Structures are given as structure tokens and as C-alpha cells.
Backbone as CSV, one residue per row, in Angstrom:
resi,resn,N_x,N_y,N_z,CA_x,CA_y,CA_z,C_x,C_y,C_z
1,MET,61.801,125.843,80.674,62.473,124.712,79.820,64.364,125.129,80.554
2,PHE,64.518,126.079,79.978,66.223,126.698,80.022,66.563,126.566,81.615
3,LEU,65.607,127.147,82.365,66.114,126.359,83.970,66.232,124.811,84.400
4,PHE,65.159,124.240,83.693,65.499,122.738,84.551,66.960,122.423,83.004
5,LEU,67.109,122.690,82.695,68.340,122.187,81.602,69.738,122.882,82.802
6,ALA,69.951,123.965,82.871,70.739,123.960,84.067,70.796,123.710,84.857
7,LEU,69.953,123.463,85.668,69.857,122.677,86.895,70.098,120.925,86.710
8,LEU,70.090,120.516,85.592,70.167,119.275,85.325,71.982,119.297,84.874
9,LEU,72.525,120.217,83.994,73.346,120.518,83.940,74.316,120.446,84.759
10,ILE,74.457,121.499,85.682,74.690,121.736,87.414,74.838,120.498,87.996
11,LEU,73.495,119.530,88.087,73.481,118.317,88.842,74.603,117.401,88.344
12,VAL,74.808,117.031,87.142,76.115,116.105,86.488,77.105,116.500,86.201
13,LEU,77.072,117.942,86.484,78.968,118.143,87.155,78.966,118.004,88.587
14,LEU,78.345,118.469,89.390,78.034,118.161,90.917,78.405,116.559,91.127
15,ILE,77.214,115.631,90.055,78.116,114.003,90.575,79.078,113.614,90.075
16,ALA,79.713,114.060,88.784,80.945,114.005,88.177,81.848,114.602,89.210
17,PHE,81.807,115.838,89.578,82.738,116.317,90.587,82.905,115.628,91.988
18,ILE,81.779,114.885,92.100,81.385,114.031,93.713,82.642,112.249,93.614
19,LEU,82.204,111.946,92.456,83.012,110.459,92.240,84.097,110.671,91.649
20,ILE,84.566,112.059,91.033,86.325,111.787,91.070,86.923,112.103,92.437
21,THR,86.118,112.926,93.117,86.999,113.204,94.694,86.935,111.961,95.110
22,ILE,85.869,111.508,95.779,85.790,110.326,96.023,86.795,108.745,95.504
23,SER,86.658,108.939,94.417,87.868,107.902,93.710,89.263,108.287,93.988
24,VAL,89.479,109.832,94.420,91.165,109.970,94.360,91.340,110.067,96.088
25,PHE,90.383,110.290,97.221,90.396,110.195,98.215,90.291,108.223,98.598
26,GLY,89.917,107.761,98.214,90.097,106.166,98.446,91.233,105.991,97.989
27,ALA,91.790,106.242,96.444,92.949,105.612,96.025,94.215,106.315,96.969
28,GLY,93.847,107.285,97.634,94.790,108.034,98.634,94.771,107.240,99.916
29,PHE,93.368,106.740,99.824,93.628,106.306,101.288,94.611,104.890,101.192
30,ILE,93.507,103.740,100.295,94.522,102.699,100.217,96.081,103.038,99.727
31,VAL,96.495,103.838,99.026,98.433,103.925,99.642,98.630,104.618,100.508
32,VAL,97.939,105.199,100.981,98.526,105.600,102.726,98.241,104.642,103.385
33,PHE,97.780,104.038,103.894,97.017,102.751,104.762,97.334,101.497,103.871
34,GLY,98.044,101.254,103.544,98.179,99.891,102.665,98.880,99.176,103.029
35,ASP,99.830,99.386,103.937,101.089,98.083,104.808,99.845,98.342,105.991
36,VAL,99.244,98.856,106.373,98.550,98.629,107.804,97.641,97.798,107.239
37,ILE,96.751,97.707,106.219,95.565,96.701,106.002,96.719,95.059,105.913
38,VAL,97.971,95.182,105.005,98.060,93.694,104.806,98.644,93.252,105.752
39,CYS,99.735,94.694,106.860,100.227,93.719,108.409,98.967,93.041,109.431
40,ILE,97.556,93.734,109.218,96.469,93.578,110.050,95.933,91.891,109.200
41,ALA,96.225,92.075,107.591,95.762,90.800,107.169,96.850,89.765,107.829
42,ILE,98.341,89.806,107.719,99.120,88.640,108.401,99.104,88.314,109.718
43,ILE,98.719,89.314,110.440,98.019,88.828,111.743,97.150,87.849,112.171
44,VAL,96.109,88.446,111.284,94.683,87.760,111.573,95.049,85.977,110.398
45,PHE,96.123,86.231,109.753,96.700,84.868,108.957,96.848,83.625,110.177
46,LEU,98.355,84.732,110.636,98.603,83.479,111.716,98.327,83.392,112.896
47,ILE,97.597,83.913,113.307,96.375,83.475,114.593,95.367,82.577,114.202
48,LYS,94.686,82.779,112.775,93.964,81.813,112.864,95.250,80.263,112.668
49,LYS,96.076,80.501,111.594,97.236,79.257,111.687,97.573,78.488,113.387
50,ILE,97.742,79.565,114.186,97.843,78.958,115.266,97.251,78.614,116.141
51,PHE,95.909,79.280,116.540,94.907,78.761,117.440,93.941,77.869,116.804
52,PHE,93.670,77.802,115.645,92.709,77.026,114.883,93.267,75.705,113.868
53,LYS,93.975,74.889,114.597,95.156,73.986,114.121,93.973,72.779,113.749
54,LYS,93.703,72.189,112.931,92.779,70.671,112.360,93.780,69.918,113.572
55,LYS,92.689,69.281,114.193,93.122,68.333,114.631,93.352,66.752,114.048
56,LYS,94.366,66.167,114.161,94.799,65.311,113.424,94.127,63.616,113.963
57,ASN,93.615,63.253,112.785,92.835,62.347,113.069,93.612,60.862,113.029
58,LYS,93.741,60.190,114.744,94.404,58.472,114.837,94.107,57.720,114.432
59,ASN,93.211,57.536,114.073,92.101,56.288,113.564,92.317,56.001,112.558
60,LYS,92.947,56.228,112.058,93.368,56.068,110.095,94.105,54.807,110.413
């Protein structure tokens, strides 16, 4: 029983450590590459705006 509780405690601590590590590195990734992500979004928006214009209906 003691061994089971010790292993369970190690598992819980390991999961907490992994979650904190992933969240810290994820936030760091967003901070470092945030401007690149925004730049790509702006380029995609401009390409859609330029090449996929709606055709005006002249029959109205």
C-alpha cells in the first residue's frame, strides 16, 4: 500500500511538472514567434482580399 501511494504521488508530481513545463514553453513560443504568426495572418488576409474578390452583379 505504501509503495502504491509513493508511485501515485510521483505520478501526480510528474504530471504537474510536465503541464507547467509545456505551458511555460508554449507561452515562450508565442512571445518569440508572435510577430511571425501575425505577419503570416496579414499576408493571407491580403492575398484573399486581392485574388478572391466578389464579382459585382451588373444585372441589378
